[in-house]
C-alpha positions as CSV (number, residue, x, y, z in Angstrom):
1,M,-212.1,128.9,-41.1
2,S,-212.7,130.4,-44.5
3,E,-214.3,128.1,-47.1
4,N,-212.0,126.0,-49.3
5,N,-208.9,127.9,-47.9
6,L,-205.6,126.5,-46.5
7,I,-205.3,128.4,-43.3
8,I,-201.7,129.1,-42.2
9,G,-200.8,129.2,-38.5
10,T,-197.9,128.4,-36.4
11,A,-196.9,126.4,-33.1
12,P,-194.5,126.8,-30.1
13,D,-192.4,124.4,-31.8
14,S,-191.4,127.0,-34.4
15,W,-190.0,129.0,-31.4
16,G,-188.0,125.9,-30.0
17,V,-190.5,124.7,-27.6
18,W,-190.6,120.9,-26.9
19,F,-191.5,120.7,-23.1
20,A,-194.0,122.4,-20.7
21,D,-191.1,124.1,-18.8
22,D,-187.4,124.5,-19.9
23,E,-185.1,127.4,-19.6
24,K,-183.8,126.8,-23.1
25,Q,-187.3,127.7,-24.5
26,T,-188.8,131.0,-25.5
27,P,-190.9,132.3,-22.6
28,W,-194.7,131.9,-23.4
29,Q,-195.5,135.6,-23.2
30,R,-192.8,136.3,-25.7
31,F,-194.0,133.5,-28.0
32,L,-197.5,134.9,-28.1
33,D,-196.3,138.4,-28.7
34,E,-194.0,137.3,-31.5
35,V,-196.6,135.2,-33.1
36,V,-198.6,138.4,-33.6
37,E,-195.6,140.3,-34.8
38,A,-194.8,137.6,-37.4
39,G,-198.4,138.0,-38.8
40,Y,-200.1,134.7,-37.6
41,K,-203.6,134.6,-36.2
42,T,-203.8,130.7,-35.4
43,I,-201.6,128.7,-33.1
44,E,-201.5,125.2,-31.6
45,L,-201.3,124.7,-27.8
46,G,-197.9,123.0,-27.9
47,P,-196.9,120.8,-24.9
48,Y,-199.6,120.9,-22.3
49,G,-198.5,123.4,-19.6
50,Y,-196.3,125.6,-21.7
51,L,-199.3,128.0,-22.3
52,P,-201.4,128.6,-19.2
53,T,-203.8,125.7,-18.6
54,D,-206.6,127.8,-17.0
55,P,-209.1,128.2,-19.9
56,A,-210.2,131.6,-18.7
57,R,-206.8,133.1,-18.4
58,L,-205.5,131.5,-21.6
59,A,-208.7,132.8,-23.5
60,D,-207.9,136.3,-22.2
61,E,-204.3,136.1,-23.3
62,L,-205.4,135.0,-26.8
63,A,-208.1,137.6,-27.0
64,Q,-205.7,140.4,-26.2
65,R,-203.6,139.4,-29.2
66,G,-206.4,138.4,-31.5
67,L,-205.3,134.8,-31.6
68,S,-207.2,131.5,-31.9
69,I,-206.4,127.8,-31.2
70,S,-206.4,125.2,-34.0
71,A,-205.4,122.1,-32.0
72,G,-203.9,120.6,-28.9
73,T,-201.1,117.8,-29.0
74,V,-200.9,114.4,-27.1
75,F,-198.5,111.4,-27.2
76,T,-199.6,107.8,-27.1
77,A,-198.3,104.3,-27.2
78,F,-201.3,102.3,-28.1
79,H,-199.1,99.6,-29.7
80,R,-198.1,98.6,-26.2
81,G,-201.6,97.9,-25.1
82,I,-205.1,99.5,-25.0
83,T,-206.7,98.2,-21.8
84,G,-206.2,98.9,-18.1
85,D,-203.3,100.9,-17.2
86,A,-202.1,101.2,-20.8
87,W,-205.2,102.9,-21.8
88,E,-205.3,105.2,-18.8
89,Q,-201.7,106.4,-19.4
90,A,-202.9,107.7,-22.8
91,W,-206.2,108.8,-21.9
92,Q,-205.6,111.0,-18.9
93,P,-203.3,113.4,-20.6
94,A,-205.5,113.2,-23.8
95,R,-208.4,114.3,-21.6
96,Q,-206.7,117.2,-20.2
97,V,-205.6,118.5,-23.6
98,A,-209.0,117.8,-25.1
99,E,-210.8,119.7,-22.3
100,L,-208.4,122.8,-22.8
101,T,-208.6,122.7,-26.6
102,A,-212.4,122.3,-26.7
103,A,-212.8,125.2,-24.1
104,L,-210.8,127.5,-26.3
105,G,-212.8,126.6,-29.6
106,G,-210.2,124.4,-31.1
107,E,-211.1,121.7,-33.5
108,H,-208.4,119.1,-33.6
109,I,-206.1,116.9,-31.4
110,V,-202.8,116.1,-33.1
111,V,-201.8,112.6,-31.8
112,I,-198.1,111.5,-31.9
113,P,-197.1,108.0,-31.4
114,A,-194.2,106.9,-29.1
115,M,-190.6,106.4,-30.4
116,W,-189.0,103.1,-30.4
117,R,-185.6,104.2,-29.2
118,D,-184.2,106.5,-26.6
119,D,-183.8,110.0,-27.9
120,V,-180.7,110.6,-25.9
121,T,-178.7,107.3,-25.9
122,G,-180.1,106.0,-29.3
123,E,-180.6,102.7,-27.7
124,A,-183.8,100.6,-28.7
125,V,-186.3,100.6,-26.0
126,E,-188.4,98.0,-28.0
127,S,-188.4,96.6,-31.5
128,G,-188.4,99.0,-34.3
129,T,-191.3,97.0,-36.1
130,L,-194.7,96.0,-34.9
131,D,-196.2,92.5,-35.1
132,A,-199.9,91.9,-36.0
133,A,-201.1,92.1,-32.4
134,A,-199.3,95.4,-31.9
135,W,-200.8,96.7,-35.1
136,A,-204.2,95.7,-34.1
137,D,-203.8,97.6,-30.7
138,L,-202.4,100.6,-32.5
139,A,-205.5,100.8,-34.7
140,G,-207.9,99.9,-32.1
141,G,-206.5,102.4,-29.6
142,H,-206.6,105.3,-32.1
143,D,-210.1,104.5,-33.1
144,R,-211.4,104.4,-29.6
145,L,-209.6,107.7,-28.7
146,G,-210.9,109.3,-31.9
147,R,-214.5,108.3,-31.2
148,I,-214.2,109.7,-27.6
149,L,-212.7,113.0,-28.8
150,A,-215.5,113.3,-31.3
151,E,-218.5,112.3,-29.3
152,E,-217.5,113.9,-26.0
153,Y,-215.5,117.0,-26.9
154,G,-216.4,117.6,-30.8
155,L,-212.6,117.3,-31.6
156,K,-211.1,115.5,-34.5
157,Q,-208.1,113.2,-34.1
158,Q,-205.3,113.9,-36.4
159,F,-202.6,111.2,-36.4
160,H,-199.1,112.5,-36.8
161,S,-196.4,110.0,-38.2
162,H,-193.1,110.7,-36.5
163,A,-189.4,110.1,-36.9
164,D,-188.1,107.1,-34.8
165,S,-191.7,105.9,-34.4
166,H,-193.3,102.8,-35.9
167,V,-195.3,104.9,-38.3
168,C,-192.7,106.9,-40.2
169,A,-192.1,105.4,-43.8
170,Q,-194.8,105.6,-46.4
171,P,-195.7,102.0,-46.3
172,E,-196.3,102.3,-42.5
173,I,-198.4,105.4,-43.0
174,E,-200.5,103.6,-45.6
175,R,-200.9,100.6,-43.5
176,F,-202.1,102.8,-40.6
177,L,-204.6,104.5,-42.8
178,E,-205.9,101.1,-44.0
179,V,-206.4,99.6,-40.5
180,T,-208.0,102.6,-38.9
181,D,-211.6,104.0,-39.1
182,P,-211.7,107.2,-41.3
183,A,-214.6,108.4,-39.2
184,F,-212.5,108.8,-36.1
185,T,-208.9,108.8,-37.4
186,T,-207.4,111.0,-40.0
187,L,-203.9,112.2,-40.8
188,C,-202.0,115.2,-39.7
189,L,-199.6,115.1,-42.6
190,D,-196.4,116.5,-41.4
191,T,-194.4,117.2,-44.5
192,G,-191.1,117.3,-42.7
193,H,-191.5,114.0,-40.8
194,A,-192.9,112.4,-44.0
195,E,-189.8,113.5,-45.9
196,Y,-187.6,112.2,-43.0
197,G,-189.1,108.8,-43.4
198,G,-188.9,108.8,-47.1
199,A,-192.6,109.3,-47.7
200,S,-194.1,111.6,-50.4
201,S,-196.6,114.1,-49.0
202,V,-197.8,114.8,-52.6
203,D,-198.4,111.1,-53.2
204,L,-200.2,110.6,-49.9
205,I,-202.4,113.7,-50.5
206,R,-203.3,112.2,-54.0
207,K,-203.9,108.6,-52.9
208,Y,-205.8,109.4,-49.6
209,P,-207.5,112.8,-50.1
210,E,-210.2,112.1,-47.8
211,R,-207.8,111.1,-45.0
212,I,-205.9,114.4,-45.0
213,G,-207.3,116.3,-42.1
214,Y,-204.6,118.7,-41.0
215,L,-201.0,119.7,-42.0
216,H,-197.8,120.5,-40.4
217,L,-195.7,122.3,-42.9
218,K,-191.9,122.2,-42.7
219,Q,-188.9,121.0,-44.7
220,I,-185.9,118.8,-44.5
221,N,-182.3,119.6,-45.4
222,P,-181.5,116.7,-47.7
223,D,-177.8,116.8,-47.1
224,I,-178.2,116.7,-43.4
225,L,-180.7,113.9,-43.8
226,A,-178.2,111.8,-45.7
227,T,-175.8,112.2,-42.8
228,V,-178.5,111.4,-40.4
229,R,-179.2,108.1,-42.2
230,E,-175.5,107.3,-42.7
231,Q,-174.8,107.7,-38.9
232,D,-178.1,106.3,-37.8
233,M,-178.7,109.4,-35.7
234,T,-181.6,109.7,-33.2
235,W,-184.4,112.2,-33.9
236,A,-183.2,114.5,-31.2
237,A,-179.6,114.4,-32.6
238,A,-180.9,115.1,-36.1
239,N,-182.9,118.1,-34.9
240,I,-179.7,119.6,-33.3
241,A,-177.8,118.9,-36.4
242,G,-180.3,121.0,-38.3
243,V,-182.2,118.5,-40.2
244,M,-185.3,120.7,-40.2
245,C,-184.6,123.9,-42.2
246,E,-186.4,127.1,-43.2
247,P,-188.5,127.0,-46.3
248,P,-188.0,127.1,-49.3
249,S,-184.5,125.8,-48.9
250,G,-185.4,122.2,-48.2
251,L,-187.7,119.3,-49.2
252,P,-190.5,118.6,-50.0
253,D,-191.4,121.4,-52.4
254,L,-194.1,123.0,-50.4
255,R,-195.5,124.8,-53.5
256,Q,-196.5,121.4,-54.8
257,V,-197.9,120.3,-51.5
258,I,-200.1,123.4,-51.1
259,D,-201.2,122.9,-54.8
260,E,-202.4,119.5,-53.9
261,V,-204.1,120.6,-50.8
262,E,-206.0,123.3,-52.5
263,K,-207.4,120.8,-54.9
264,L,-209.1,119.1,-51.9
265,G,-211.6,121.9,-52.1
266,R,-212.2,122.2,-48.3
267,P,-210.8,124.3,-45.4
268,I,-207.8,122.8,-43.7
269,Y,-205.1,124.1,-41.4
270,G,-201.4,124.3,-42.4
271,I,-199.5,124.8,-39.2
272,V,-195.9,125.8,-39.5
273,E,-193.9,123.7,-37.1
274,Q,-190.2,124.0,-37.7
275,D,-188.3,122.1,-35.0
276,M,-185.5,124.1,-33.5
277,Y,-185.1,123.0,-30.0
278,P,-183.1,124.2,-28.2
279,V,-182.9,127.9,-29.2
280,K,-179.7,129.4,-27.8
281,D,-180.7,132.9,-28.9
282,F,-184.4,133.9,-28.4
283,S,-184.0,136.4,-31.2
284,V,-183.7,133.7,-33.8
285,P,-187.3,132.3,-34.2
286,L,-189.3,135.6,-35.1
287,P,-187.6,136.5,-38.4
288,I,-187.7,132.8,-39.6
289,A,-191.4,132.7,-38.6
290,T,-192.1,135.9,-40.5
291,R,-190.2,134.8,-43.7
292,T,-191.9,131.4,-43.6
293,R,-195.4,133.0,-43.3
294,D,-194.7,135.2,-46.2
295,Y,-193.3,132.4,-48.4
296,L,-196.3,130.1,-47.8
297,L,-198.7,132.7,-48.5
298,S,-197.0,133.2,-51.9
299,C,-197.5,129.5,-52.7
300,G,-201.2,129.2,-53.2
301,S,-204.1,131.2,-54.6
302,R,-206.5,130.1,-51.7
303,T,-204.0,130.3,-48.9
304,C,-204.4,132.7,-46.0
305,V,-203.8,133.3,-42.4
């Protein structure tokens, strides 16, 4: 990474990829080729198994295209417990992703919490709020995971607040930051999910500059978000309705976000992650990804790819 720069990259999500294998998703070879065509040099791994999981093979595929890896992604549910089987259910997939990410020279693991309601039916699978014990487990689990990732793999844990999870609104994000150890848990500030939960990305950067370790750059269509809230739509339904939109047509103002990030005075990744699953036409993502890159590069004086 260049000193004091915001490094713009992209992710499989911006090509409509949510799962390791799904016929509704852009084939991985096409994704990699189009990333290069769109002008990016850095990507995330996406869901484990979408890209080849053999480190040598994936390294070769990336080298052929001049691409590098910034992060892998894992999902956890530490609020449900952090001992025995509960820990192993989180750790085993995290270990796989950490091994692959580290082998490819990545620096970060983006960690996403479980959602409290079923994405398809909308029915609650548990309470939408956490009690004190669950908050303690949530914090303890992430601090333990962050310590292991740092000490055994040299990776930094970046917690990703998420729609329909227990950490979505600004008070929840701030509480999470207050109860976790900054040495092992920093924030993947996803500007779209923050906006979805009513949080201010600019305010979070200003209030917790030392806890901003990574960025997902995306926008929300405010009109569709109003409908989502009125109808209490699930995250999956909201996504299909188009709640995530192409910059600069939505919120938050990414020029303001990038301005605040550049004030941090240190290198940081800003990964474009525009949710668009499912993609019915595989020709759709590339031009959006290209325009988004060009727009983001116009937003800051120290922003690059």
